[in-house]
Structures are given as structure tokens and as C-alpha cells.
C-alpha positions as CSV (number, residue, x, y, z in Angstrom):
1,X,14.9,33.8,-42.8
2,X,11.8,32.2,-44.6
3,X,13.6,28.7,-44.3
4,X,13.6,29.4,-40.5
5,X,10.1,30.4,-39.9
6,X,8.7,27.7,-42.0
7,X,10.9,24.9,-39.8
8,X,9.6,27.1,-36.5
9,X,6.0,26.6,-38.1
10,X,6.4,22.9,-38.6
11,X,7.5,22.7,-35.0
12,X,4.7,24.6,-33.4
13,X,2.2,22.6,-35.5
14,X,3.6,19.2,-33.9
15,X,3.1,20.9,-30.4
16,X,-0.4,21.8,-31.3
17,X,-1.3,18.2,-32.3
18,X,-0.2,16.9,-29.3
19,X,-1.9,19.4,-27.1
20,X,-5.1,18.4,-29.0
21,X,-4.6,15.0,-29.2
22,X,-7.4,12.3,-27.4
23,X,-4.8,11.7,-24.4
24,X,-4.5,15.3,-23.9
25,X,-7.9,16.2,-24.9
26,X,-9.2,15.1,-21.5
27,X,-6.8,17.7,-19.8
28,X,-8.5,20.4,-21.9
29,X,-12.2,19.6,-21.5
30,X,-13.6,22.1,-18.4
31,X,-14.2,20.5,-15.3
32,X,-12.3,17.1,-16.0
33,X,-8.8,16.2,-14.9
34,X,-6.5,13.5,-15.5
35,X,-7.8,9.7,-15.0
36,X,-5.5,8.8,-12.1
37,X,-6.8,12.0,-9.9
38,X,-10.5,10.7,-11.1
39,X,-10.0,7.3,-9.6
40,X,-8.2,8.6,-6.5
41,X,-11.4,10.8,-6.0
42,X,-13.9,8.1,-6.6
43,X,-11.9,5.2,-4.4
44,X,-12.2,8.0,-1.4
45,X,-15.7,8.9,-2.1
46,X,-16.2,4.8,-2.0
47,X,-13.8,4.3,1.5
48,X,-15.7,6.9,3.0
49,X,-19.0,5.7,2.5
50,X,-17.8,2.3,3.2
51,X,-16.4,3.8,6.6
52,X,-19.8,5.7,7.1
53,X,-21.8,2.2,6.8
54,X,-19.6,0.4,9.2
55,X,-19.5,3.4,12.0
56,X,-23.1,3.4,11.6
57,X,-23.4,-0.6,11.8
58,X,-21.2,-0.4,14.8
59,X,-23.1,2.3,16.5
60,X,-26.2,0.0,16.4
61,X,-24.3,-2.6,17.7
62,X,-23.2,-0.4,20.4
63,X,-26.5,0.7,21.3
64,X,-27.9,-2.4,21.3
65,X,-25.6,-4.1,23.4
66,X,-26.0,-1.0,26.1
67,X,-29.7,-1.9,26.0
68,X,-29.4,-5.3,26.7
69,X,-26.9,-4.5,29.1
70,X,-29.3,-2.2,30.9
71,X,-32.3,-4.7,30.5
72,X,-30.6,-7.3,32.6
73,X,-28.7,-4.6,35.2
74,X,-25.2,-4.5,34.0
75,X,-24.0,-1.4,35.8
76,X,-26.3,-1.0,38.8
77,X,-24.9,-2.0,42.4
78,X,-27.2,-4.8,43.4
79,X,-26.7,-6.9,40.2
80,X,-25.3,-10.4,40.6
81,X,-24.1,-11.6,37.4
82,X,-25.0,-15.1,38.5
83,X,-28.6,-14.0,38.5
84,X,-29.0,-14.0,42.6
85,X,-31.2,-16.3,44.5
86,X,-28.5,-18.2,46.3
87,X,-26.5,-18.2,43.3
88,X,-22.7,-17.4,43.7
89,X,-19.6,-16.8,41.5
90,X,-17.4,-19.5,40.9
91,X,-13.7,-19.4,39.0
92,X,-14.6,-17.0,36.0
93,X,-17.5,-18.1,33.8
94,X,-19.4,-20.5,36.1
95,X,-22.1,-19.8,38.9
96,X,-22.6,-22.6,41.7
97,X,-25.6,-22.9,44.2
98,X,-25.3,-25.4,47.1
99,X,-28.8,-26.5,47.4
100,X,-30.9,-26.3,50.6
101,X,-31.9,-30.2,50.7
102,X,-30.6,-33.4,50.3
103,X,-31.4,-35.8,47.4
104,X,-30.8,-39.0,46.0
105,X,-28.7,-39.1,43.0
106,X,-31.4,-39.8,40.6
107,X,-33.7,-36.5,42.0
108,X,-30.5,-34.3,42.1
109,X,-30.5,-33.5,38.4
110,X,-34.1,-32.9,38.5
111,X,-33.4,-30.2,41.3
112,X,-30.9,-28.5,39.4
113,X,-32.8,-28.2,36.4
114,X,-35.6,-26.8,38.4
115,X,-33.8,-23.9,39.7
116,X,-33.4,-22.5,35.7
117,X,-34.6,-19.0,35.1
118,X,-35.7,-18.3,31.7
119,X,-34.9,-14.5,31.8
120,X,-31.2,-14.8,32.9
121,X,-29.7,-18.3,32.4
122,X,-28.0,-19.2,29.4
123,X,-28.4,-22.8,29.9
124,X,-30.2,-25.5,32.4
125,X,-28.0,-26.2,35.7
126,X,-26.8,-29.4,36.5
127,X,-25.0,-31.2,39.0
128,X,-21.4,-30.1,39.6
129,X,-18.6,-32.2,38.2
130,X,-15.0,-31.6,39.1
131,X,-12.3,-31.0,36.3
132,X,-9.0,-29.9,38.0
133,X,-7.3,-29.8,41.2
134,X,-8.0,-26.1,41.2
135,X,-11.7,-26.3,41.5
136,X,-11.3,-29.5,43.7
137,X,-9.5,-26.5,46.1
138,X,-12.3,-24.0,45.9
139,X,-14.9,-26.6,46.5
140,X,-13.3,-27.8,49.7
141,X,-12.4,-24.1,51.0
142,X,-16.6,-23.4,50.4
143,X,-17.4,-26.9,52.4
144,X,-15.2,-25.6,55.4
145,X,-17.1,-22.4,55.9
146,X,-19.5,-22.3,59.0
147,X,-22.3,-22.0,56.4
148,X,-21.7,-25.4,55.0
149,X,-20.0,-26.8,57.9
150,X,-22.9,-29.1,58.3
151,X,-22.8,-30.9,55.1
152,X,-21.0,-34.1,55.5
153,X,-21.3,-35.5,51.7
154,X,-22.0,-34.0,48.4
155,X,-22.9,-35.7,45.2
156,X,-20.4,-35.1,42.2
157,X,-21.8,-35.6,38.3
158,X,-20.5,-38.8,36.8
159,X,-20.2,-36.4,34.0
160,X,-16.7,-35.6,34.4
161,X,-14.8,-33.8,31.0
162,X,-10.9,-34.3,32.7
163,X,-9.2,-37.2,33.8
164,X,-8.5,-35.4,37.0
165,X,-9.7,-37.2,40.1
166,X,-9.3,-37.4,44.0
167,X,-10.1,-40.8,45.2
168,X,-9.7,-41.9,48.9
169,X,-7.8,-45.0,49.8
170,X,-9.2,-47.8,48.8
171,X,-11.5,-45.9,46.0
172,X,-13.1,-46.8,43.6
173,X,-14.0,-50.0,45.0
174,X,-15.6,-50.8,41.2
175,X,-18.2,-53.3,43.5
176,X,-21.6,-53.5,41.9
177,X,-24.2,-50.8,42.7
178,X,-21.6,-48.2,43.5
179,X,-21.8,-46.0,40.7
180,X,-22.2,-42.7,42.1
181,X,-19.5,-40.3,43.3
182,X,-19.8,-38.6,46.7
183,X,-17.4,-35.8,48.2
184,X,-17.0,-36.3,51.6
185,X,-16.8,-33.4,54.0
186,X,-16.4,-35.0,57.4
187,X,-12.9,-35.4,59.4
188,X,-10.1,-37.3,58.0
189,X,-12.0,-38.1,54.9
190,X,-13.1,-34.4,54.0
191,X,-12.3,-33.5,50.4
192,X,-11.8,-37.0,49.1
193,X,-14.1,-38.7,46.3
194,X,-15.8,-42.4,47.3
195,X,-17.9,-44.6,45.1
196,X,-21.2,-45.2,47.0
197,X,-24.6,-46.7,46.0
198,X,-26.9,-44.2,44.3
199,X,-30.0,-44.3,46.5
200,X,-28.2,-42.6,49.6
201,X,-29.2,-38.8,49.8
202,X,-26.7,-36.5,50.0
203,X,-26.4,-32.1,49.6
204,X,-26.0,-31.2,45.8
205,X,-24.0,-28.1,44.2
206,X,-25.9,-27.0,41.4
207,X,-23.3,-25.3,38.4
208,X,-24.4,-22.7,35.4
209,X,-22.8,-20.5,33.1
210,X,-22.3,-16.9,34.0
211,X,-24.9,-14.8,32.5
212,X,-23.1,-11.9,31.6
213,X,-19.2,-11.3,32.8
214,X,-18.7,-7.9,34.0
215,X,-15.2,-8.2,32.6
216,X,-16.4,-9.2,29.3
217,X,-18.9,-6.5,29.3
218,X,-16.0,-3.5,29.9
219,X,-13.7,-5.2,27.3
220,X,-16.4,-5.3,24.9
221,X,-17.8,-1.9,25.3
222,X,-13.9,-0.4,25.6
223,X,-13.1,-2.3,22.4
224,X,-16.1,-1.0,20.5
225,X,-16.1,2.5,21.6
226,X,-12.0,2.8,20.6
227,X,-12.9,1.2,17.3
228,X,-15.3,4.0,16.7
229,X,-12.9,7.0,17.7
230,X,-10.5,5.3,15.5
231,X,-13.0,5.1,12.9
232,X,-14.0,9.0,13.5
233,X,-10.3,10.2,13.5
234,X,-9.7,8.1,9.8
235,X,-12.8,9.7,8.5
236,X,-11.3,13.1,9.5
237,X,-8.3,12.3,8.0
238,X,-10.1,11.0,4.5
239,X,-12.3,13.9,4.6
240,X,-8.7,16.6,5.1
241,X,-7.3,14.3,2.0
242,X,-10.2,14.8,0.2
243,X,-10.4,18.6,0.6
244,X,-6.5,18.8,-0.6
245,X,-7.4,16.5,-4.0
246,X,-10.2,19.0,-4.5
247,X,-7.7,21.9,-4.2
248,X,-5.2,20.2,-6.7
249,X,-8.4,19.8,-9.0
250,X,-9.0,23.3,-8.8
251,X,-5.2,24.0,-9.7
252,X,-5.6,21.8,-12.9
253,X,-8.6,23.9,-13.7
254,X,-6.9,27.3,-13.3
255,X,-4.0,25.8,-15.4
256,X,-6.2,24.5,-17.9
257,X,-7.3,28.1,-18.5
258,X,-3.7,29.3,-19.0
259,X,-2.9,26.3,-21.1
260,X,-5.9,27.2,-23.4
261,X,-4.9,31.0,-23.8
262,X,-1.4,29.7,-24.7
263,X,-2.6,26.7,-27.3
264,X,-5.0,29.8,-28.9
265,X,-1.8,32.5,-29.0
266,X,0.0,29.5,-30.8
267,X,-2.7,29.0,-33.3
268,X,-2.6,32.7,-34.1
269,X,0.9,32.6,-34.5
270,X,0.5,29.3,-36.9
271,X,-1.7,31.5,-39.2
272,X,0.3,34.2,-39.3
273,X,3.2,32.1,-40.9
274,X,0.9,30.7,-43.4
275,X,0.9,34.0,-44.6
276,X,4.7,34.4,-45.0
277,X,6.4,33.9,-48.5
278,X,7.9,30.5,-48.3
279,X,9.4,30.5,-51.9
280,X,12.7,28.9,-51.9
281,X,16.0,31.6,-52.1
282,X,17.8,32.6,-55.1
283,X,20.6,30.2,-56.0
284,X,23.9,31.5,-55.0
285,X,27.5,30.7,-56.1
286,X,28.7,28.0,-53.4
287,X,32.1,27.8,-54.6
288,X,33.0,31.1,-53.2
289,X,34.4,32.6,-56.4
290,X,36.7,29.5,-56.8
291,X,37.5,27.9,-60.0
292,X,37.6,24.0,-60.0
293,X,36.9,23.7,-63.5
294,X,35.4,20.1,-63.1
295,X,38.7,18.8,-61.1
296,X,39.2,18.2,-57.5
297,X,41.8,20.6,-57.0
298,X,42.2,24.1,-57.7
299,X,44.3,27.7,-57.8
300,X,44.1,30.4,-55.3
301,X,42.1,28.2,-52.3
302,X,42.8,27.1,-48.9
303,X,40.8,24.9,-46.3
304,X,40.8,26.4,-42.7
305,X,41.6,24.2,-39.8
306,X,41.8,20.1,-39.6
307,X,45.7,20.0,-40.0
308,X,47.2,16.7,-39.4
309,X,50.9,17.3,-40.4
310,X,52.8,18.9,-43.0
311,X,55.7,17.8,-45.3
312,X,58.2,19.8,-47.7
313,X,56.9,19.0,-51.3
314,X,56.3,20.4,-54.4
315,X,53.0,21.8,-55.7
316,X,52.3,18.7,-57.9
317,X,53.3,16.3,-55.2
318,X,50.9,17.5,-52.3
319,X,47.7,15.7,-53.8
320,X,49.4,12.3,-54.4
321,X,50.7,12.2,-51.1
322,X,47.4,13.1,-49.7
323,X,46.2,9.9,-51.4
324,X,48.8,7.4,-50.4
325,X,48.2,9.0,-46.6
326,X,45.6,7.2,-44.6
327,X,42.5,8.8,-43.8
328,X,43.8,12.4,-45.6
329,X,40.7,14.0,-46.9
330,X,42.2,17.5,-48.2
331,X,45.2,18.9,-48.8
332,X,46.3,22.5,-49.2
333,X,49.6,23.5,-50.5
334,X,51.8,27.0,-50.6
335,X,55.4,28.0,-51.7
336,X,56.0,29.3,-48.0
337,X,58.3,27.3,-46.0
338,X,59.6,28.2,-42.2
339,X,63.0,28.8,-43.2
340,X,62.6,30.1,-46.8
341,X,64.3,27.1,-48.7
342,X,62.7,24.3,-50.2
343,X,59.7,23.6,-53.1
344,X,57.1,24.5,-50.3
345,X,54.6,22.9,-47.6
346,X,51.9,20.8,-48.0
347,X,49.4,20.5,-45.3
348,X,48.0,16.9,-44.6
349,X,44.0,17.4,-43.6
350,X,41.7,15.0,-42.0
351,X,38.0,15.7,-41.8
352,X,34.3,15.6,-43.4
353,X,34.1,18.5,-45.8
354,X,33.2,19.7,-48.8
355,X,34.6,22.0,-51.7
356,X,32.1,24.6,-50.7
357,X,34.1,25.3,-47.2
358,X,37.3,26.2,-49.1
359,X,37.9,29.7,-49.1
360,X,39.4,32.0,-52.3
361,X,42.9,33.2,-51.3
362,X,44.3,36.2,-52.7
363,X,47.8,34.5,-53.0
364,X,48.1,33.1,-56.3
365,X,51.2,30.6,-55.1
366,X,48.3,28.5,-53.2
367,X,46.5,25.1,-54.3
368,X,43.9,23.3,-52.4
369,X,42.2,19.7,-53.2
370,X,40.1,16.9,-51.8
371,X,39.9,13.2,-52.3
372,X,36.0,12.6,-53.2
373,X,36.0,8.9,-52.3
374,X,37.0,9.9,-48.7
375,X,34.0,12.1,-48.3
376,X,30.4,11.5,-47.4
377,X,29.6,15.1,-49.3
378,X,32.6,16.4,-51.8
């Protein structure tokens, strides 16, 4: 009994060693959790702070944009994105104005720049340049209206950024002095370009960029608003996940208290085991009353089980037969036979045993023995 208690005490000591090791100590310290949980909580806190900072920046940006849009009249019914004063929307990002007077080409650029408004314009107006068939059609349609039907010719800018052109028959003539482009608006010549001298006087169309695009305003406000809504939803989600993590930390702390009680209980049991008598048990006769007399066989004994086969032999022949039989480790002989005839039965056995596994028999006519060379522990 003392041996088993000693073994149990050793196991409990090993458990206690692991429980109080540096790795496990972090769990046993009050208000502390595993490094993995700590890192998750730290990451969540960092992400929440970053998200809240980003939200505040976006809200400030949104308010700034709204303030700017309100200052220039976005959202008011009378607001003209081109700034009013005769300017009209052209295409999607441009504004044009048909000037009320006629000018030489040298006077045209100065006349357009003089219409610049520093409060609303993004850049200085300039003489209009047609760069596509779409722009050509839009200008031609505008000049056909009653308001501008009196115009016979329009100056076009020489600063053309595309290969598009709508020259009339025989133009450009490339004659000396004809260095300016005129858009005709009369009769069969209406809509075509001619190269003419720059000292004649024509109407002009000035061009500038749209100050504020309603469509862009709506898109940007919508995108920014949706971003803030998504961030709000993300904050709510992360707060819920953080609350769940805090709940798990509380469970870990409660488990710590229970575990600490169990460790204390194990410590008490270990102290109790230390007081138990651990002296070695008294020596016992492991030969079970069998007199081996220093030999590998004895009378009146038997090995139970591990039978491989049996043969009819005399008792003095059984040990030799076992020796000459491969893998035979021990044997037993009795004068019994199944038909009552013959010298006796030799039982050949195989298995790792020792002589201490032999049992004493009340029958004198029985012999058992073993081959020590074939046993790990004879």
C-alpha cells in the first residue's frame, strides 16, 4: 500500500510543478489572462481608437464640405453652378458665355479673362475651342436659336487639344495672314470652319470650368455619409466583440479561483502523503514454496497458460525437447495422457515469464522448467 501512495504522491508533485511553472503562473495571477487574450484586447482597443479618430476626421471633413457648399449656395434653388451673369452649363464640367460684343482675335482673350470672378471661378475664362464632334453639334445648335441667330461668325481658339476639325471646302487655305479660325453661322456655310485674318471682328464664346457640379456634390456627400454609417456599424460590432472578450476574461478569472482551490487541496494531500510510512515492505518468498534447488526445473510445479502444443514424452525428455524447439521458453510435464497410455505429456510453452510465475502443485508427478537464455527475466 505504501508503494502505491508513494507513486500517487509523485504524480501529484509533477502536476503541481506544471501548475506552478512560469508558463502557467500567468494564468494563476489575479486579474491576468493568457497572452493571446491580452493581445486580442489590445488590438481591439487600438482598432477602436483608430476608427474613432478616422470617424472624427471624416465628420470634420463632411462639415467643412457642407460649410463650403452652403457658402457658395449649393442647395439653394437659385444657385447657378456656372456663376450666373450670362454663363450657362455646357456638357458636364464646363460653362460657356456668348459675349454681347464683337472683337478682333487679339481682343478676344482679354475680353474673356475680364469676365473672371475670383469668388466662384476655378480658373480664368478663355476663348472656346471645339475638340469633338459632340461639342461642334452643341455649339451649332446653340447658335441656331433665336437668341443668337444674328451672329454670323464666331472666333475659335487656336489652342486645340484634339485632332478634330470641321473645315469648310477649300479650308484651310494656308495663305499668309490667315492665322485665325472662324466658325460660320450663316446660310450654307453655317457650322464650318474657315481660316481668316485676325483683324476682322467676330462674336466670341468664352469658356471656363464648372465651379461646383451638383452631381459631384451629391455623390461625394453620399459616399462620405455612407462611410460614416459603416464606421458607426463597425464600432458597434467591435464594442460587442470587446464586451464578449471581457466576459471571457471574467470566466477565466472565476476558473482561476476554482483552480487555485484545487491546487491548494493537492498541496494539502501532498503534505499528508509525506507523513505516510514509506519504508520498504518485508521480503517475501517469491518462489511460491517451490524448491528449485538452484536448477531451471523443479518437481511439483506448473506454469499456467502459454501452451504452444504437447507431445508424448518421458519426464526427463521434456526439457530437452523444449530446448530444441524454436521459441520454447518454458515447459511442464505430467504423467497424465488423454488415453491413459504412454509415458506422459510434455507441454511446450511460449511467452515471457519468470520462475516466480510458477505455481505449486499438489500432484507430485508433475515437473515444470524454463530456458533462462530465452527469457528477459528468469
